[in-house]
DSSP file (Angstrom, degrees, kcal/mol; ACC not computed):
  #  RESIDUE AA STRUCTURE BP1 BP2  ACC     N-H-->O    O-->H-N    N-H-->O    O-->H-N    TCO  KAPPA ALPHA  PHI   PSI    X-CA   Y-CA   Z-CA
    1    1 A M              0   0    0      0, 0.0     2,-0.2     0, 0.0   103,-0.0   0.000 360.0 360.0 360.0 128.7   11.8   16.6   82.7
    2    2 A S        -     0   0    0      1,-0.1     3,-0.1     0, 0.0     0, 0.0  -0.499 360.0-100.4 -80.6 154.4   15.5   17.4   83.8
    3    3 A A        -     0   0    0     -2,-0.2   101,-0.2     1,-0.1    -1,-0.1  -0.403  41.7 -98.5 -69.4 146.3   16.7   16.5   87.2
    4    4 A P        -     0   0    0      0, 0.0    -1,-0.1     0, 0.0     3,-0.1  -0.267  31.4-120.4 -58.9 153.7   16.9   19.2   89.9
    5    5 A L  S    S+     0   0    0      1,-0.2     2,-0.5    -3,-0.1     3,-0.1   0.722  94.5  52.3 -69.7 -19.2   20.3   20.7   90.2
    6    6 A S     >  -     0   0    0      1,-0.1     4,-1.7     2,-0.0    -1,-0.2  -0.957  52.6-169.3-129.0 117.4   20.6   19.7   93.8
    7    7 A A  H  > S+     0   0    0     -2,-0.5     4,-2.4     1,-0.2     5,-0.2   0.848  96.0  58.7 -60.7 -36.3   20.1   16.3   95.4
    8    8 A G  H  > S+     0   0    0      1,-0.2     4,-2.5     2,-0.2    -1,-0.2   0.892 105.7  46.5 -61.2 -43.1   20.2   18.0   98.8
    9    9 A L  H  > S+     0   0    0      2,-0.2     4,-2.5     1,-0.2    -1,-0.2   0.891 111.4  51.7 -68.0 -39.4   17.3   20.3   97.9
   10   10 A A  H  X S+     0   0    0     -4,-1.7     4,-2.1     2,-0.2    93,-0.2   0.909 112.0  47.6 -60.2 -43.1   15.3   17.3   96.6
   11   11 A L  H  X S+     0   0    0     -4,-2.4     4,-2.3     2,-0.2    -2,-0.2   0.926 111.6  49.0 -68.1 -43.6   16.0   15.5   99.8
   12   12 A Q  H  X S+     0   0    0     -4,-2.5     4,-2.8     1,-0.2    -2,-0.2   0.916 110.5  51.8 -60.2 -43.1   15.0   18.5  102.0
   13   13 A T  H  X S+     0   0    0     -4,-2.5     4,-2.1     1,-0.2    -1,-0.2   0.905 111.2  47.1 -61.9 -43.2   11.8   18.9  100.0
   14   14 A A  H  X S+     0   0    0     -4,-2.1     4,-2.2     2,-0.2    -1,-0.2   0.891 113.1  47.8 -66.8 -39.1   10.9   15.3  100.5
   15   15 A I  H  X S+     0   0    0     -4,-2.3     4,-2.8     2,-0.2     5,-0.3   0.940 109.1  54.0 -67.0 -44.9   11.6   15.4  104.2
   16   16 A L  H  X S+     0   0    0     -4,-2.8     4,-2.5     1,-0.2    -2,-0.2   0.903 109.5  48.6 -57.0 -42.6    9.6   18.6  104.6
   17   17 A S  H  X S+     0   0    0     -4,-2.1     4,-1.5     2,-0.2    -1,-0.2   0.916 111.9  49.7 -63.7 -42.8    6.6   16.9  102.9
   18   18 A A  H  < S+     0   0    0     -4,-2.2     4,-0.2     1,-0.2    -2,-0.2   0.936 114.3  43.0 -60.6 -45.8    6.9   13.8  105.2
   19   19 A L  H >< S+     0   0    0     -4,-2.8     3,-1.4     1,-0.2    -2,-0.2   0.894 111.1  54.6 -71.1 -38.2    7.1   15.9  108.3
   20   20 A A  H 3< S+     0   0    0     -4,-2.5    13,-0.4    -5,-0.3    -1,-0.2   0.801 106.6  53.9 -65.1 -26.0    4.3   18.3  107.3
   21   21 A A  T 3< S+     0   0    0     -4,-1.5    -1,-0.3    -5,-0.2    -2,-0.2   0.491  83.4 108.0 -86.6  -0.3    2.0   15.2  106.8
   22   22 A S    <>  -     0   0    0     -3,-1.4     4,-2.1    -4,-0.2     5,-0.1  -0.651  51.9-164.1 -82.7 119.0    2.6   13.8  110.2
   23   23 A P  H  > S+     0   0    0      0, 0.0     4,-2.5     0, 0.0     5,-0.2   0.885  92.8  55.5 -66.8 -34.5   -0.4   14.1  112.6
   24   24 A D  H  > S+     0   0    0      2,-0.2     4,-2.0     1,-0.2     5,-0.1   0.926 110.4  43.3 -62.6 -44.4    2.0   13.4  115.6
   25   25 A L  H  > S+     0   0    0      1,-0.2     4,-2.4     2,-0.2     9,-0.3   0.908 113.2  52.5 -68.9 -39.8    4.3   16.2  114.7
   26   26 A S  H  <>S+     0   0    0     -4,-2.1     5,-3.2     1,-0.2     6,-0.6   0.895 109.2  49.8 -61.0 -39.7    1.4   18.5  114.0
   27   27 A A  H ><5S+     0   0    0     -4,-2.5     3,-1.1     3,-0.2    -1,-0.2   0.910 111.5  49.2 -64.5 -41.2   -0.1   17.7  117.4
   28   28 A L  H 3<5S+     0   0    0     -4,-2.0    -2,-0.2     1,-0.2    -1,-0.2   0.913 112.5  47.3 -62.5 -42.5    3.3   18.4  119.1
   29   29 A T  T 3<5S-     0   0    0     -4,-2.4    -1,-0.2    -5,-0.1     3,-0.2   0.142 129.6 -84.2 -95.1  19.2    3.8   21.7  117.3
   30   30 A G  T < 5S-     0   0    0     -3,-1.1    -3,-0.2     1,-0.2    -2,-0.1   0.782  85.7 -44.0  96.4  26.9    0.3   23.2  118.0
   31   31 A G  S   <S+     0   0    0     -5,-3.2     2,-0.3    -8,-0.1    -4,-0.2   0.217 126.1  58.2 104.4 -17.1   -2.1   21.8  115.3
   32   32 A S  S    S-     0   0    0     -6,-0.6     2,-1.3    -3,-0.2    -1,-0.1  -0.988  91.5-106.2-142.1 143.6    0.1   22.2  112.2
   33   33 A A        -     0   0    0    -13,-0.4     2,-1.3    -2,-0.3    -7,-0.2  -0.542  33.9-158.9 -71.9  98.2    3.5   20.8  111.5
   34   34 A R        +     0   0    0     -2,-1.3    14,-2.6    -9,-0.3     2,-0.4  -0.678  27.7 156.9 -84.3  99.6    5.6   23.9  111.9
   35   35 A V  E     +a   48   0A   0     -2,-1.3     2,-0.4    12,-0.2    14,-0.2  -0.991  15.4 178.4-127.4 125.9    8.8   22.9  109.9
   36   36 A F  E     -a   49   0A   0     12,-2.9    14,-2.3    -2,-0.4     3,-0.2  -0.929  42.4-167.2-135.8 148.1   11.0   25.6  108.6
   37   37 A D  S    S+     0   0    0      1,-0.4     2,-0.4    -2,-0.4    -1,-0.1   0.732 105.0  21.6 -90.0 -37.3   14.2   26.3  106.7
   38   38 A F  S    S-     0   0    0     -3,-0.1    -1,-0.4    11,-0.0    -3,-0.0  -0.993  89.1-131.9-129.4 123.0   13.8   29.9  107.8
   39   39 A V        -     0   0    0     -2,-0.4     3,-0.1    -3,-0.2    10,-0.0  -0.629  21.2-127.9 -80.9 121.2   11.7   30.7  110.8
   40   40 A P    >   -     0   0    0      0, 0.0     3,-1.6     0, 0.0    -1,-0.0  -0.406  38.2 -93.7 -63.6 141.7    9.2   33.5  110.3
   41   41 A P  T 3  S+     0   0    0      0, 0.0     0, 0.0     0, 0.0     0, 0.0  -0.256 110.5  22.9 -56.7 140.6    9.5   36.2  113.0
   42   42 A G  T 3  S+     0   0    0      1,-0.3    -3,-0.0    -3,-0.1     0, 0.0   0.544  80.9 157.4  82.6   6.6    7.0   35.7  115.9
   43   43 A T    <   -     0   0    0     -3,-1.6    -1,-0.3     1,-0.1     2,-0.1  -0.487  41.2-123.7 -64.8 128.0    6.6   31.9  115.3
   44   44 A P        -     0   0    0      0, 0.0    -1,-0.1     0, 0.0     0, 0.0  -0.403  39.1 -78.7 -72.1 149.1    5.4   30.2  118.5
   45   45 A Y  S    S+     0   0    0     -2,-0.1    31,-0.2     2,-0.0     2,-0.1  -0.524  95.7  56.4 -80.7 157.8    7.3   27.4  120.0
   46   46 A P  S    S+     0   0    0      0, 0.0     2,-0.3     0, 0.0    30,-0.2   0.652  71.0 139.0 -81.4 161.4    7.6   24.4  119.6
   47   47 A Y  E     - B   0  75A   0     28,-1.5    28,-2.7    -2,-0.1     2,-0.4  -0.944  43.0-120.6-155.5 172.9    8.8   24.1  116.0
   48   48 A V  E     -aB  35  74A   0    -14,-2.6   -12,-2.9    -2,-0.3     2,-0.3  -0.958  25.0-173.2-124.9 136.8   11.2   22.2  113.8
   49   49 A T  E     -aB  36  73A   0     24,-2.6    24,-2.7    -2,-0.4     2,-0.6  -0.932  29.7-114.7-126.8 157.3   14.0   23.6  111.6
   50   50 A F  E     - B   0  72A   0    -14,-2.3    22,-0.2    -2,-0.3     3,-0.1  -0.788  41.4-173.7 -81.2 122.1   16.4   22.3  109.1
   51   51 A G  E     -     0   0A   0     20,-3.2    20,-0.1    -2,-0.6    -1,-0.1   0.072  42.2 -20.4 -96.6-148.7   20.0   22.6  110.5
   52   52 A Q  E     -     0   0A   0     18,-0.1    19,-1.6    20,-0.1     2,-0.4  -0.293  59.4-171.3 -62.9 140.9   23.4   22.0  109.0
   53   53 A S  E     - B   0  70A   0     17,-0.2     2,-0.4    -3,-0.1    17,-0.2  -0.992   6.7-165.5-132.7 141.5   23.6   19.8  106.0
   54   54 A V  E     - B   0  69A   0     15,-2.8    15,-2.7    -2,-0.4     2,-0.4  -0.990   2.0-164.1-128.3 136.5   26.6   18.4  104.2
   55   55 A E  E     - B   0  68A   0     -2,-0.4     2,-0.3    13,-0.2    13,-0.2  -0.981  11.7-179.4-124.3 130.1   26.7   16.8  100.8
   56   56 A R  E     - B   0  67A   0     11,-3.1    11,-2.7    -2,-0.4     2,-0.3  -0.895  35.7 -98.1-126.2 153.1   29.7   14.7   99.6
   57   57 A D  E     + B   0  66A   0     -2,-0.3     9,-0.3     9,-0.2     7,-0.0  -0.549  38.2 170.9 -68.2 131.5   30.5   12.9   96.4
   58   58 A W        +     0   0    0      7,-2.6     8,-0.3    -2,-0.3    -1,-0.1  -0.072  25.9 144.0-132.3  31.5   29.7    9.2   96.8
   59   59 A S        -     0   0    0      6,-0.5     5,-0.2     1,-0.1     2,-0.2  -0.314  34.8-152.0 -73.7 154.3   30.2    8.2   93.2
   60   60 A T        -     0   0    0      3,-3.0     5,-0.1    -2,-0.0    -1,-0.1  -0.483  43.0 -84.6-109.1-173.6   31.6    4.8   92.1
   61   61 A G  S    S+     0   0    0     -2,-0.2     3,-0.1     1,-0.2    -2,-0.1   0.751 129.5  20.8 -65.1 -22.1   33.5    4.1   88.9
   62   62 A T  S    S+     0   0    0      1,-0.1     2,-0.4     2,-0.0    -1,-0.2   0.593 118.7  58.0-122.0 -18.3   30.2    3.6   87.1
   63   63 A E        -     0   0    0     -5,-0.1    -3,-3.0    74,-0.0     2,-0.3  -0.929  66.5-134.5-122.2 142.5   27.5    5.4   89.1
   64   64 A D        +     0   0    0     -2,-0.4     2,-0.3    -5,-0.2    -5,-0.1  -0.691  39.2 158.3 -85.2 143.0   27.0    9.0   90.3
   65   65 A G        -     0   0    0     -2,-0.3    -7,-2.6    72,-0.2    -6,-0.5  -0.990  29.5-144.1-162.7 163.6   25.9    9.4   93.9
   66   66 A R  E     -BC  57 136A   0     70,-2.7    70,-2.6    -2,-0.3     2,-0.5  -0.995   7.3-149.1-134.5 138.6   25.8   11.8   96.9
   67   67 A E  E     -BC  56 135A   0    -11,-2.7   -11,-3.1    -2,-0.4     2,-0.4  -0.942  20.7-164.1-105.6 132.7   26.2   11.2  100.6
   68   68 A H  E     -BC  55 134A   0     66,-3.7    66,-2.8    -2,-0.5     2,-0.5  -0.938  16.3-169.6-120.8 133.2   24.2   13.6  102.8
   69   69 A T  E     +BC  54 133A   0    -15,-2.7   -15,-2.8    -2,-0.4     2,-0.4  -0.989  24.9 175.8-114.9 120.6   24.5   14.3  106.4
   70   70 A L  E     -BC  53 132A   0     62,-2.1    62,-2.6    -2,-0.5     2,-0.4  -0.961  19.1-151.2-135.1 148.1   21.6   16.4  107.5
   71   71 A T  E     - C   0 131A   0    -19,-1.6   -20,-3.2    -2,-0.4     2,-0.4  -0.939   4.2-167.7-120.2 133.0   20.3   17.8  110.8
   72   72 A L  E     -BC  50 130A   0     58,-2.5    58,-3.0    -2,-0.4     2,-0.4  -0.915  14.4-156.1-110.6 146.6   16.8   18.6  112.0
   73   73 A Q  E     -BC  49 129A   0    -24,-2.7   -24,-2.6    -2,-0.4     2,-0.5  -0.978   8.1-153.5-126.4 136.0   16.3   20.6  115.2
   74   74 A V  E     -BC  48 128A   0     54,-2.2    54,-2.3    -2,-0.4     2,-0.4  -0.962  16.1-161.6-110.3 125.7   13.3   20.7  117.5
   75   75 A W  E     +BC  47 127A   0    -28,-2.7   -28,-1.5    -2,-0.5     2,-0.3  -0.871  15.3 166.6-111.2 136.9   13.0   24.0  119.4
   76   76 A S  E     - C   0 126A   0     50,-2.5    50,-3.2    -2,-0.4     4,-0.1  -0.990  32.9-165.6-149.5 153.7   10.9   24.4  122.6
   77   77 A R        +     0   0    0     -2,-0.3    48,-0.1    48,-0.2     4,-0.1   0.069  55.8 123.5-120.5  15.4   10.4   26.9  125.5
   78   78 A A  S    S-     0   0    0      2,-0.1     2,-0.7     1,-0.1    -2,-0.1  -0.330  79.6 -86.7 -72.0 163.5    8.5   24.4  127.6
   79   79 A S  S    S-     0   0    0      2,-0.1     3,-0.3    46,-0.0    -1,-0.1  -0.623  96.8  -8.3 -71.7 110.8    9.7   23.6  131.1
   80   80 A G  S    S-     0   0    0     -2,-0.7     3,-0.3     1,-0.2     4,-0.2  -0.327  95.9 -67.1  95.2-179.0   12.2   20.8  130.7
   81   81 A R  S  > S+     0   0    0      1,-0.2     4,-2.8     2,-0.1     5,-0.3   0.357  91.9 106.3 -95.6   3.8   13.2   18.7  127.7
   82   82 A A  H  > S+     0   0    0     -3,-0.3     4,-2.6     1,-0.2     5,-0.2   0.900  81.6  48.2 -56.6 -47.1   10.0   16.6  127.2
   83   83 A E  H  > S+     0   0    0     -3,-0.3     4,-3.0     1,-0.2    -1,-0.2   0.928 113.4  46.2 -63.6 -42.0    8.9   18.4  124.0
   84   84 A V  H  > S+     0   0    0     -4,-0.2     4,-2.2     2,-0.2    -1,-0.2   0.898 113.6  48.9 -69.9 -37.4   12.3   18.2  122.4
   85   85 A Y  H  X S+     0   0    0     -4,-2.8     4,-2.2     2,-0.2    -1,-0.2   0.923 113.6  47.1 -62.2 -43.0   12.7   14.6  123.2
   86   86 A S  H  X S+     0   0    0     -4,-2.6     4,-2.4    -5,-0.3    -2,-0.2   0.931 111.9  50.2 -62.6 -47.0    9.2   13.9  121.9
   87   87 A G  H  X S+     0   0    0     -4,-3.0     4,-2.4    -5,-0.2    -1,-0.2   0.896 110.3  50.0 -59.7 -42.3    9.9   15.8  118.7
   88   88 A A  H  X S+     0   0    0     -4,-2.2     4,-2.7     1,-0.2    -1,-0.2   0.908 110.7  49.5 -60.6 -45.0   13.1   13.9  118.1
   89   89 A A  H  X S+     0   0    0     -4,-2.2     4,-2.4     2,-0.2    -2,-0.2   0.887 110.8  49.3 -64.8 -39.9   11.4   10.6  118.6
   90   90 A I  H  X S+     0   0    0     -4,-2.4     4,-2.2     2,-0.2    -2,-0.2   0.940 113.8  46.8 -63.9 -45.8    8.6   11.5  116.2
   91   91 A I  H  X S+     0   0    0     -4,-2.4     4,-2.2     2,-0.2     5,-0.3   0.926 112.1  49.5 -64.0 -45.6   11.1   12.7  113.6
   92   92 A R  H  X S+     0   0    0     -4,-2.7     4,-2.7     1,-0.2    -1,-0.2   0.940 111.7  50.1 -57.7 -47.8   13.3    9.5  114.0
   93   93 A G  H  < S+     0   0    0     -4,-2.4    -1,-0.2     1,-0.2    -2,-0.2   0.877 113.9  44.8 -59.6 -40.6   10.2    7.3  113.6
   94   94 A L  H  < S+     0   0    0     -4,-2.2    -1,-0.2    -5,-0.1    -2,-0.2   0.824 124.5  29.0 -76.1 -31.1    9.1    9.1  110.5
   95   95 A L  H >< S+     0   0    0     -4,-2.2     3,-2.2    -5,-0.2     2,-0.2   0.760  82.9 106.8-108.0 -25.6   12.4    9.2  108.7
   96   96 A H  T 3< S-     0   0    0     -4,-2.7    15,-0.2    -5,-0.3    36,-0.0  -0.411 107.9  -9.9 -59.6 123.4   14.6    6.3  109.8
   97   97 A L  T 3  S+     0   0    0     13,-3.1    -1,-0.3     1,-0.2    14,-0.1   0.612  97.7 160.9  64.9  15.5   14.7    3.8  106.8
   98   98 A A    <   -     0   0    0     -3,-2.2     2,-0.9    12,-0.3    -1,-0.2  -0.350  40.1-141.3 -66.5 146.9   12.0    5.9  105.1
   99   99 A K        +     0   0    0     -2,-0.1    -1,-0.1    10,-0.1     9,-0.0  -0.723  32.1 179.1-106.5  80.4   11.5    5.4  101.3
  100  100 A L        -     0   0    0     -2,-0.9     2,-0.4    -5,-0.1     7,-0.3  -0.613  30.0-118.9 -86.2 140.2   10.8    9.0  100.4
  101  101 A P        -     0   0    0      0, 0.0     2,-0.4     0, 0.0     5,-0.1  -0.675  30.2-163.1 -78.9 129.4   10.1   10.0   96.7
  102  102 A L  B >   -D  105   0A   0      3,-0.7     3,-0.9    -2,-0.4     2,-0.7  -0.921  23.8-115.9-114.0 138.0   12.7   12.5   95.5
  103  103 A A  T 3  S-     0   0    0     -2,-0.4   -93,-0.1     1,-0.2     3,-0.1  -0.617  98.6  -7.0 -74.5 113.5   12.3   14.7   92.4
  104  104 A G  T 3  S+     0   0    0     -2,-0.7    35,-1.7     1,-0.2     2,-0.3   0.488 125.2  73.1  85.0   2.6   15.0   13.6   89.9
  105  105 A F  E <  S-DE 102 138A   0     -3,-0.9    -3,-0.7    33,-0.3     2,-0.4  -0.965  71.4-125.3-144.6 159.8   16.8   11.3   92.3
  106  106 A N  E     - E   0 137A   0     31,-3.6    31,-2.1    -2,-0.3     2,-0.8  -0.876  21.7-136.3-101.7 140.5   16.6    7.9   94.0
  107  107 A L  E     - E   0 136A   0     -2,-0.4    29,-0.2    -7,-0.3     3,-0.1  -0.874  22.8-178.2 -92.8 107.0   16.9    7.8   97.8
  108  108 A V  E     -     0   0A   0     27,-2.1     2,-0.3    -2,-0.8    -1,-0.2   0.911  65.2 -12.4 -74.9 -42.6   19.2    4.8   98.3
  109  109 A S  E     - E   0 135A   0     26,-1.5    26,-2.0    -3,-0.1     2,-0.3  -0.991  48.4-167.4-157.2 151.1   19.1    5.0  102.1
  110  110 A L  E     + E   0 134A   0     -2,-0.3   -13,-3.1    24,-0.2     2,-0.4  -0.907  23.6 175.2-140.7 113.2   18.1    7.3  104.9
  111  111 A R  E     - E   0 133A   0     22,-3.0    22,-2.7    -2,-0.3     2,-0.2  -0.961  30.9-122.4-129.2 136.3   19.3    6.3  108.4
  112  112 A Y  E     + E   0 132A   0     -2,-0.4    20,-0.3    20,-0.2     3,-0.1  -0.519  27.0 177.5 -68.9 136.9   19.2    7.9  111.8
  113  113 A Q  E     -     0   0A   0     18,-3.2     2,-0.3     1,-0.4    19,-0.2   0.799  52.0 -43.4-109.4 -49.3   22.6    8.5  113.3
  114  114 A F  E     - E   0 131A   0     17,-0.9    17,-3.0     2,-0.0    -1,-0.4  -0.987  41.0-148.4-166.1 170.0   22.0   10.2  116.7
  115  115 A S  E     - E   0 130A   0     -2,-0.3     2,-0.3    15,-0.2    15,-0.2  -0.974  10.4-173.7-142.2 161.3   20.2   12.9  118.6
  116  116 A E  E     - E   0 129A   0     13,-1.7    13,-2.6    -2,-0.3     2,-0.4  -0.983  12.7-144.9-149.3 155.2   20.9   15.1  121.5
  117  117 A A  E     + E   0 128A   0     -2,-0.3     2,-0.3    11,-0.2    11,-0.2  -0.968  24.2 167.6-122.7 138.4   19.1   17.5  123.7
  118  118 A R  E     - E   0 127A   0      9,-2.6     9,-2.7    -2,-0.4     2,-0.4  -0.987  36.9-117.9-148.6 158.1   20.4   20.7  125.2
  119  119 A R  E     - E   0 126A   0     -2,-0.3     7,-0.2     7,-0.2   -38,-0.0  -0.835  39.2-127.0 -91.2 134.3   19.5   23.9  126.9
  120  120 A E    >   -     0   0    0      5,-3.4     3,-2.5    -2,-0.4     5,-0.2  -0.375  26.7-102.1 -80.8 161.6   20.4   26.9  124.8
  121  121 A P  T 3  S+     0   0    0      0, 0.0    -1,-0.1     0, 0.0    -2,-0.0   0.680 115.5  72.4 -62.6 -17.3   22.6   29.7  126.4
  122  122 A D  T 3  S-     0   0    0      3,-0.1    -2,-0.0     1,-0.1    -3,-0.0   0.666 100.3-133.0 -72.8 -10.9   19.5   32.0  126.8
  123  123 A G  S <  S+     0   0    0     -3,-2.5    -1,-0.1     2,-0.2     3,-0.0   0.317  91.8  68.9  83.4 -12.2   18.4   29.6  129.7
  124  124 A E  S    S+     0   0    0      1,-0.1     2,-0.4   -45,-0.0    -1,-0.1   0.637  82.5  73.8-114.4 -17.5   14.8   29.4  128.4
  125  125 A T        -     0   0    0     -5,-0.2    -5,-3.4   -48,-0.1     2,-0.3  -0.849  56.2-161.2-111.5 132.9   15.0   27.4  125.1
  126  126 A F  E     -CE  76 119A   0    -50,-3.2   -50,-2.5    -2,-0.4     2,-0.4  -0.834   9.9-171.8-106.6 148.8   15.6   23.7  124.6
  127  127 A R  E     -CE  75 118A   0     -9,-2.7    -9,-2.6    -2,-0.3     2,-0.4  -0.995  10.5-160.8-142.1 132.4   16.8   22.2  121.4
  128  128 A S  E     -CE  74 117A   0    -54,-2.3   -54,-2.2    -2,-0.4     2,-0.5  -0.924  11.1-151.5-108.2 144.8   17.1   18.7  120.2
  129  129 A I  E     -CE  73 116A   0    -13,-2.6   -13,-1.7    -2,-0.4     2,-0.5  -0.953   8.6-169.2-113.3 129.6   19.3   17.8  117.3
  130  130 A V  E     -CE  72 115A   0    -58,-3.0   -58,-2.5    -2,-0.5     2,-0.4  -0.972   9.0-161.4-123.5 116.6   18.5   14.8  115.1
  131  131 A R  E     -CE  71 114A   0    -17,-3.0   -18,-3.2    -2,-0.5   -17,-0.9  -0.789   9.3-178.5-105.6 139.3   21.1   13.7  112.6
  132  132 A F  E     -CE  70 112A   0    -62,-2.6   -62,-2.1    -2,-0.4     2,-0.4  -0.913  18.1-146.0-128.1 158.1   20.6   11.5  109.6
  133  133 A R  E     +CE  69 111A   0    -22,-2.7   -22,-3.0    -2,-0.3     2,-0.3  -0.993  23.4 177.4-122.4 130.9   22.8   10.0  106.8
  134  134 A A  E     -CE  68 110A   0    -66,-2.8   -66,-3.7    -2,-0.4     2,-0.4  -0.950  18.1-155.3-133.2 153.7   21.3    9.6  103.3
  135  135 A V  E     +CE  67 109A   0    -26,-2.0   -27,-2.1    -2,-0.3   -26,-1.5  -1.000  19.3 179.9-126.8 133.1   22.7    8.4  100.0
  136  136 A T  E     -CE  66 107A   0    -70,-2.6   -70,-2.7    -2,-0.4   -29,-0.2  -0.901  10.4-170.1-128.9 159.4   21.1    9.6   96.8
  137  137 A E  E     - E   0 106A   0    -31,-2.1   -31,-3.6    -2,-0.3   -72,-0.2  -0.986  34.8 -97.0-143.4 153.2   21.7    8.9   93.1
  138  138 A P  E       E   0 105A   0      0, 0.0   -33,-0.3     0, 0.0   -74,-0.1  -0.327 360.0 360.0 -70.1 153.9   20.3   10.6   90.1
  139  139 A V              0   0    0    -35,-1.7   -34,-0.1   -36,-0.0   -35,-0.0   0.479 360.0 360.0 -65.0 360.0   17.3    8.9   88.3
């Protein structure tokens, strides 16, 4: 089997699987883990989306590798930031130092970097941003 063309896509797929399997995230998002790359119209809040991702060369003189900076976002329309703080904590607990299986790649490390919570300009929506750094190498 040949390796997928994108380590970033393999990483996103593994993260999606880990988040979708979380009973805590499912409970927060209404009974199923609503995690999206593209949010379907009419999706009820709260939910999680993949945000900005950056992939950089992390190769050495002898080994190929990629460094990834990826962002997950928790969206809520509840009164206050409690849902987005809770969602960020669940995601951090699931992914920080996780050993996720990647198709065609090894996950060398996955580390939490930071999170923040903010009210969006519409005045009704809250969003937390949860940033991770990962390093991958081909199998």
